[in-house]
C-alpha positions as CSV (number, residue, x, y, z in Angstrom):
1,M,50.4,69.0,47.4
2,R,51.5,72.1,49.0
3,P,51.3,72.3,53.1
4,A,49.3,75.7,52.5
5,V,46.9,74.5,50.0
6,R,46.3,71.2,52.6
7,C,45.6,73.5,55.4
8,C,43.5,75.8,53.7
9,L,41.5,72.2,52.3
10,T,41.2,71.1,55.9
11,S,39.5,74.2,57.2
12,V,37.3,74.5,54.0
13,R,36.3,70.8,54.6
14,W,35.2,72.0,58.3
15,L,33.4,75.3,57.1
16,A,31.3,73.3,54.7
17,G,30.4,70.7,56.9
18,C,29.2,73.7,59.4
19,L,27.6,75.5,56.2
20,C,25.6,72.4,55.3
21,L,24.0,72.4,58.8
22,L,23.3,76.0,58.8
23,C,21.5,76.0,55.2
24,A,19.3,73.2,55.9
25,A,16.1,75.0,55.0
26,G,13.1,73.5,53.2
27,Q,12.1,74.3,49.4
28,D,9.4,76.7,50.5
29,G,11.6,79.0,52.3
30,R,11.3,78.0,56.0
31,A,13.9,76.8,58.2
32,Q,14.0,73.3,59.3
33,P,14.7,72.8,62.7
34,L,18.7,71.8,63.2
35,H,18.2,70.4,66.7
36,P,16.3,67.3,67.4
37,P,13.8,67.2,70.2
38,A,14.9,66.1,73.6
39,G,13.3,63.0,73.2
40,Q,15.4,61.9,69.9
41,V,18.9,62.7,71.7
42,E,21.0,59.5,70.9
43,P,23.2,58.2,74.0
44,L,26.6,59.0,73.9
45,P,29.1,56.4,72.0
46,A,30.2,53.9,74.3
47,V,33.9,55.2,74.0
48,L,34.1,59.1,73.8
49,R,36.9,60.2,71.6
50,R,37.7,64.3,70.9
51,E,35.9,63.8,67.6
52,D,33.3,62.1,68.8
53,A,32.7,65.0,71.5
54,V,33.0,67.4,68.9
55,W,30.4,66.0,66.5
56,W,27.9,65.6,69.5
57,A,28.1,68.9,70.8
58,L,27.6,70.3,67.4
59,Q,24.6,68.1,66.9
60,Y,22.6,68.2,70.4
61,N,24.0,71.2,72.5
62,P,21.0,73.3,73.4
63,E,23.0,77.0,73.7
64,L,24.1,76.4,69.6
65,A,20.7,75.0,68.6
66,A,19.1,78.6,70.0
67,L,21.5,80.3,68.5
68,R,21.1,78.9,65.0
69,Q,17.6,80.0,65.0
70,Q,18.8,83.4,64.3
71,R,19.4,82.4,60.7
72,G,15.8,81.6,60.3
73,I,15.2,85.4,61.4
74,A,17.7,86.8,59.0
75,A,16.4,84.3,55.9
76,A,12.7,86.1,57.0
77,A,14.6,89.5,56.6
78,V,15.7,88.3,52.6
79,V,11.9,87.3,52.1
80,I,10.9,90.6,53.4
81,A,13.3,92.1,51.1
82,E,12.4,90.3,48.1
83,T,8.7,91.3,48.4
84,Y,7.8,94.9,47.1
85,P,6.9,96.8,50.2
86,F,4.0,98.6,49.2
87,N,0.4,97.4,48.5
88,P,-1.9,99.4,45.9
89,I,-4.4,102.0,47.8
90,W,-8.2,102.0,46.8
91,E,-9.5,105.4,47.8
92,A,-13.4,106.1,47.4
93,K,-15.4,109.2,47.6
94,V,-19.2,109.0,47.8
95,Q,-21.0,111.8,48.3
96,G,-25.0,112.9,48.3
97,N,-25.9,116.1,45.8
98,S,-28.6,118.3,46.4
99,G,-29.6,121.6,45.4
100,P,-31.9,124.5,43.3
101,A,-33.1,123.1,40.1
102,S,-31.4,125.5,38.4
103,A,-28.0,123.4,39.4
104,A,-29.1,121.0,36.8
105,I,-28.4,117.9,39.2
106,T,-29.5,115.0,37.7
107,N,-27.4,112.6,40.1
108,S,-27.7,112.5,43.3
109,V,-24.9,110.2,44.2
110,Q,-21.4,111.7,43.4
111,Q,-18.6,109.4,43.1
112,E,-14.8,109.4,43.0
113,H,-12.8,106.3,42.9
114,R,-8.5,106.5,43.1
115,V,-6.1,103.7,43.0
116,A,-2.9,104.5,44.1
117,L,0.9,102.7,44.4
118,E,4.0,104.0,45.6
119,L,6.5,103.7,43.6
120,E,10.2,103.1,44.5
121,V,12.1,105.1,41.5
122,R,15.8,105.6,42.7
123,G,16.7,101.5,43.4
124,Q,15.7,101.4,46.5
125,G,14.8,97.6,46.2
126,Q,18.1,97.3,45.2
127,Y,19.8,98.5,48.3
128,R,17.0,96.2,50.2
129,R,17.8,93.3,49.0
130,Q,21.7,93.7,49.1
131,S,21.2,94.7,52.7
132,A,19.3,91.6,53.5
133,Y,21.3,89.1,51.8
134,A,24.7,90.7,53.5
135,G,22.9,90.5,57.1
136,L,21.9,86.6,56.2
137,A,25.7,85.8,55.3
138,R,26.5,87.7,58.3
139,T,24.4,85.5,60.4
140,D,25.2,82.2,58.7
141,W,29.2,83.5,59.7
142,E,28.2,84.4,63.3
143,I,26.9,80.9,63.9
144,V,29.7,79.1,62.2
145,F,32.1,81.2,64.6
146,Q,30.0,80.1,67.5
147,E,30.1,76.5,66.0
148,Q,34.2,76.7,66.0
149,T,34.0,78.3,69.5
150,L,31.9,75.6,70.9
151,A,34.2,72.9,69.0
152,V,37.4,74.4,70.6
153,R,35.7,74.6,74.1
154,V,35.0,70.8,73.8
155,I,38.4,70.3,73.1
156,R,39.7,72.1,75.7
157,A,37.5,70.4,78.3
158,F,38.0,67.0,76.8
159,N,42.0,67.6,77.4
160,A,40.9,68.8,81.0
161,V,39.3,65.5,81.8
162,V,42.2,63.6,80.2
163,Y,44.5,65.7,82.5
164,R,42.6,65.3,85.6
165,R,42.3,61.6,85.7
166,K,45.6,61.3,85.0
167,K,46.8,63.7,87.7
168,L,44.4,61.4,89.7
169,Q,45.9,58.0,88.8
170,L,49.3,59.7,89.7
171,L,48.1,60.6,93.1
172,E,46.5,57.1,93.9
173,Q,49.9,55.9,92.6
174,T,51.8,58.0,95.4
175,V,49.3,57.3,97.9
176,T,49.8,53.1,97.1
177,L,53.7,53.7,96.7
178,L,53.7,55.2,100.6
179,E,51.4,52.6,101.9
180,T,54.0,50.1,100.9
181,T,56.9,52.3,102.4
182,L,55.3,53.2,105.6
183,D,54.8,49.3,105.9
184,Q,58.0,48.6,105.2
185,A,59.3,51.5,107.6
186,N,57.2,49.7,110.4
187,R,58.6,46.1,109.8
188,S,61.7,47.7,109.5
189,F,61.3,49.6,113.0
190,Q,60.2,46.6,115.0
191,I,63.3,44.8,113.9
192,Q,65.3,47.6,115.1
193,R,66.7,48.7,111.6
194,I,65.2,52.2,111.1
195,P,64.8,54.7,113.7
196,R,61.3,55.8,115.1
197,G,61.3,59.5,113.6
198,D,61.5,57.5,110.0
199,V,58.5,55.9,110.5
200,I,56.8,59.2,111.6
201,V,58.1,61.0,108.2
202,A,56.5,57.9,106.4
203,E,53.3,58.5,107.9
204,A,53.3,62.1,107.3
205,D,54.0,61.7,103.9
206,L,51.2,59.3,103.6
207,Y,48.7,61.9,105.1
208,D,50.0,64.3,103.0
209,A,49.2,62.5,99.7
210,R,46.0,61.3,101.1
211,S,44.7,65.0,101.3
212,L,45.5,65.7,98.2
213,L,43.5,62.9,96.6
214,G,40.3,64.5,97.7
215,F,41.4,67.7,95.8
216,G,42.1,65.8,92.6
217,R,38.3,64.0,93.0
218,T,36.9,67.5,92.9
219,A,39.0,68.9,89.9
220,L,38.0,65.7,88.1
221,A,34.5,66.3,88.9
222,S,34.7,70.0,88.0
223,A,36.4,69.2,84.4
224,E,33.8,66.6,83.6
225,Y,31.0,69.2,84.6
226,D,32.5,71.5,82.1
227,L,33.0,68.6,79.7
228,R,29.0,67.8,80.0
229,R,28.2,71.6,80.0
230,A,30.0,72.0,76.7
231,L,28.3,68.4,75.4
232,G,24.8,69.6,76.0
233,I,24.2,66.6,78.5
234,V,23.3,66.0,82.2
235,N,24.0,62.9,84.0
236,Q,25.1,60.5,81.0
237,P,28.4,58.6,81.7
238,L,31.5,60.0,80.3
239,N,33.5,56.9,79.1
240,I,36.6,59.1,77.2
241,S,39.3,57.5,75.4
242,G,42.3,60.2,74.7
243,E,45.9,61.2,75.2
244,L,47.3,64.3,75.6
245,D,50.6,63.3,73.6
246,V,50.3,63.9,70.2
247,P,53.5,64.3,67.6
248,P,54.5,67.8,66.8
249,P,53.1,68.4,63.3
250,P,55.0,70.7,60.5
251,W,52.8,73.8,60.8
252,P,54.2,76.6,58.0
253,V,53.5,79.7,59.7
254,E,52.4,81.4,56.5
255,A,49.8,79.1,55.8
256,L,48.3,79.5,59.2
257,L,48.4,83.3,59.2
258,Q,46.9,83.3,55.2
259,G,44.2,80.5,56.0
260,A,43.1,82.7,59.1
261,L,43.0,85.6,57.4
262,E,40.5,84.0,54.3
263,Q,38.5,81.7,56.8
264,R,37.6,83.1,60.6
265,A,34.4,83.0,60.5
266,D,34.0,86.7,62.7
267,L,36.4,88.0,60.4
268,R,34.0,86.9,57.6
269,A,31.2,88.0,59.5
270,R,32.8,91.6,59.9
271,Q,32.8,91.8,56.0
272,A,29.6,90.8,55.4
273,G,28.5,93.7,58.1
274,V,30.6,96.2,56.3
275,S,28.6,95.4,53.2
276,E,25.2,95.4,55.2
277,A,26.0,98.8,56.3
278,Q,27.0,100.0,53.0
279,A,23.8,98.8,51.7
280,R,21.8,100.3,54.4
281,L,23.2,103.9,53.9
282,D,22.5,103.6,50.1
283,L,18.9,102.8,50.9
284,E,18.8,105.8,53.1
285,I,20.1,108.0,50.7
286,A,17.8,106.8,47.9
287,N,14.8,107.4,50.6
288,R,15.9,110.8,51.3
289,Y,13.3,112.3,48.9
290,G,10.6,110.2,49.6
291,N,8.8,108.3,46.9
292,P,5.7,109.4,44.3
293,T,2.6,107.8,44.4
294,L,0.7,107.2,41.0
295,G,-2.4,105.5,39.8
296,P,-5.7,105.7,38.1
297,I,-8.8,107.9,38.9
298,W,-12.6,107.9,37.9
299,S,-15.1,110.7,38.8
300,Y,-18.7,111.0,38.1
301,D,-20.1,114.2,38.7
302,P,-23.8,115.4,39.9
303,T,-24.2,116.4,36.3
304,R,-23.7,112.4,35.5
305,V,-20.7,113.5,33.4
306,S,-17.8,110.9,34.2
307,S,-13.7,111.7,34.3
308,Q,-10.9,109.4,34.0
309,G,-7.3,110.5,34.2
310,V,-4.3,109.8,36.6
311,S,-3.3,110.8,39.7
312,L,0.4,111.6,40.7
313,T,1.3,112.6,44.3
314,L,5.0,114.1,45.0
315,P,6.6,114.4,48.4
316,L,7.9,117.7,48.9
317,P,11.3,117.4,50.7
318,A,11.0,121.1,52.3
319,F,11.8,120.3,56.1
320,N,13.3,116.8,56.3
321,T,15.8,115.2,53.7
322,H,16.7,112.7,56.1
323,R,19.8,113.8,56.9
324,G,20.2,112.5,60.2
325,E,19.3,109.1,59.2
326,I,22.2,109.5,56.3
327,Q,24.4,110.7,59.0
328,Q,23.6,107.4,61.5
329,R,23.8,105.1,58.5
330,D,27.0,106.7,57.5
331,A,28.8,106.3,60.9
332,E,27.3,102.7,61.5
333,R,29.4,102.1,57.7
334,L,32.5,104.0,59.4
335,R,32.1,101.8,62.2
336,S,31.8,98.3,60.6
337,G,34.9,99.1,58.8
338,L,37.0,100.1,61.7
339,D,35.4,96.6,63.4
340,L,36.6,94.6,60.4
341,R,39.9,96.2,60.5
342,Q,40.1,95.4,64.5
343,V,39.2,91.9,63.8
344,E,42.0,91.6,61.0
345,V,44.7,92.7,63.5
346,A,43.4,90.7,66.3
347,V,43.5,87.4,64.2
348,Q,46.9,88.2,63.2
349,Q,47.7,88.7,67.0
350,D,45.8,85.5,67.9
351,V,47.9,83.5,65.5
352,A,51.3,84.8,66.5
353,A,50.7,84.3,70.1
354,A,49.2,80.9,69.7
355,L,52.2,80.1,67.8
356,R,54.4,81.6,70.4
357,H,52.4,79.7,73.3
358,L,52.4,76.4,71.2
359,Q,56.5,76.9,70.4
360,E,57.3,77.0,74.4
361,A,55.2,74.6,75.4
362,R,56.7,71.9,73.0
363,A,60.1,72.9,74.3
364,W,58.9,72.3,78.2
365,Q,57.4,68.9,76.5
366,Q,60.6,67.9,74.8
367,R,63.1,69.1,77.9
368,Y,61.3,66.2,79.7
369,E,61.2,63.7,76.9
370,K,64.7,64.2,76.0
371,E,66.3,65.4,79.0
372,I,64.6,64.8,82.2
373,L,62.7,61.6,81.9
374,P,65.6,59.3,80.3
375,D,67.7,60.8,82.9
376,L,65.5,59.7,85.5
377,Q,65.0,56.2,83.6
378,N,68.8,55.5,84.6
379,R,68.6,57.0,87.7
380,V,65.9,54.4,88.7
381,K,68.5,51.4,87.4
382,E,71.1,52.8,89.5
383,M,68.8,52.9,92.8
384,Q,67.5,49.2,92.0
385,T,70.9,48.2,91.8
386,L,72.3,49.8,94.9
387,L,69.2,48.3,96.8
388,E,69.7,44.8,95.4
389,K,73.3,45.2,96.8
390,G,72.3,47.0,100.2
391,L,74.1,49.9,99.6
392,T,70.7,52.0,100.0
393,D,67.3,51.5,102.1
394,P,63.9,50.8,100.9
395,L,62.9,54.6,102.7
396,R,65.5,56.0,100.1
397,M,64.3,54.2,97.5
398,S,60.6,55.1,97.9
399,A,61.4,59.0,98.3
400,F,63.2,58.6,95.0
401,Q,60.0,57.1,93.6
402,R,58.0,59.9,94.8
403,S,60.5,62.4,93.1
404,L,59.7,60.3,89.7
405,L,56.0,60.5,90.2
406,R,56.2,64.1,90.5
407,T,58.3,64.7,87.6
408,R,55.7,62.6,85.7
409,D,53.1,65.2,87.2
410,S,54.9,67.9,85.9
411,Y,55.2,66.1,82.6
412,L,51.3,65.8,82.5
413,D,51.3,69.8,83.2
414,A,53.4,70.2,80.2
415,L,51.1,67.7,77.9
416,L,48.2,69.9,78.8
417,E,50.1,73.0,78.1
418,V,50.6,71.7,74.4
419,A,47.3,70.2,74.1
420,Q,45.5,73.8,75.3
421,A,48.1,75.6,73.0
422,E,47.1,73.7,70.4
423,A,43.5,74.5,71.0
424,D,44.4,78.1,70.9
425,L,46.3,77.8,67.7
426,A,42.8,76.3,66.2
427,A,40.7,78.8,68.0
428,A,43.3,81.2,65.9
429,V,43.2,80.0,62.7
430,G,39.2,79.4,63.1
431,D,40.0,75.7,61.9
432,P,39.3,73.0,65.3
433,G,40.4,70.3,62.7
434,L,44.0,71.6,63.9
435,A,43.4,70.4,67.6
436,L,41.3,67.0,67.0
437,N,44.1,65.4,65.2
438,P,47.0,67.6,64.1
439,G,49.4,64.9,63.0
440,Q,47.1,64.2,59.7
441,I,47.2,67.8,58.3
442,H,49.6,67.4,56.2
443,K,49.2,64.0,55.2
C-alpha cells in the first residue's frame, strides 16, 4: 500500500471514530447525552500513556461535552426544516341578521367559514432542507475540529509534563553531584590538598543548583495543571508513562498536504458553510414575492342560500421584494467562500511551517545524538582515566560531569521541540494520530 493511501486511511479512522461519537443519537431523532454524569466518570488508568490521555479527554472533558450539545441544536433545525412550516387556518364569520319584512330574511344567523393554507410554490422546502442539512454537517465538522484540537492540546500537555519531570530529575542529579563534590572538597581542604577558594566555589555551585530546584518543581506543577485541565480532572494523581524520543517516520510531504486539504475538519466545516449560505440565498430569492393562500370557503346567507367555492389570496409585492434581505444573504455567501479560501491557504501554510519546524528540530536533535553526546561519552572515559592516574582532581571531574548534565538538559530541550513539532504537524494535517505514534503510520 502506498504511503499516501496509508496516511489517509489513518486519518479516516480517526475522523470516523469522532463522527461515531458525534452521531450517537436515538432512533426517535433526539440527541443522546455523550458525556456521562459526574458520578459515573471512571478513574484514570493506573499508568497513563499518551493515547490513554487523548481517549480520556475525548470521553470526559466537560468543555468538549458542552460543545457537543451544539449538534442537538443543529439536529433540531433539520427536524424543523423537514416539517411543513405552515398550519391551515380556519376563519369563521357569524353575524346576526335583522331588517324589514320586505328583505325576506329567513335566516337570522349568517355564517361564513373558510379554511386556508399558505402554499410554498417556489421550492422553498428544498432550500430550507439543504440549509439545515448543511448546517448540521458544518456543526459536526466544527465539533470534530474541536476534538482534534483538544487531542493535540492533550498531547502537548503530556509532552510538557514528561519534559518537566525529566528536567527536574536532571536538577536533582546535579544537586546530588554538587553535594558529593562539596563533600570531597571539604575533605581535600582539611588535608590541605586544595585551597579554600575552591571549597567556596563548590558551595556557591551547590546553592545555585538548589535554587533551581524550586523553579523546576513550579514548572512541573504548572505543566501538570495544564494536563489536568485538558483531561478534565481535578485532583486525580498523574502516573504518566512516555518518552520524548521517538524515531523519525518517513512522512511524504505530498501525502500530508493532500490529506490536510481533504480531511482538516475546519476546512470541511467551511465547505459545508458555503453550501449552507447558498441554500439560504436560494431560499430568500424564492420567498421574495411571498406565498399564496388557498382553501375552500362556505357561506350561508340571510335568505338561507348556501355557497361553496375556493378562496385564493395572493400577496402583491408592490413595495417590498426583499431586495435588502437577498443582498444580505448574497454577501454572506460571498463571505463564506472567502472564509473557505482563507482556510485553504492557512492549511497549506500550516503544513509547510510544521514540516519546516519539524525538520529544524530533527536536525537539532540529531546533532546531539550523532556528534555532541557521543563525543562527550568519549571525554567521560578520558576524564575517568586521568582521574585514576592522578592527572586531574575530583573538582575538575565534577565540573566536567556538570557540563555533561547541562548537555543532557539541552538535549531534552531538543527532544521537546521535536515532540511539539510533531504535534504542530498533527494539528496542521488534522490527524492527532501522527503525534501519538508516528513510527507506526506507514507500517
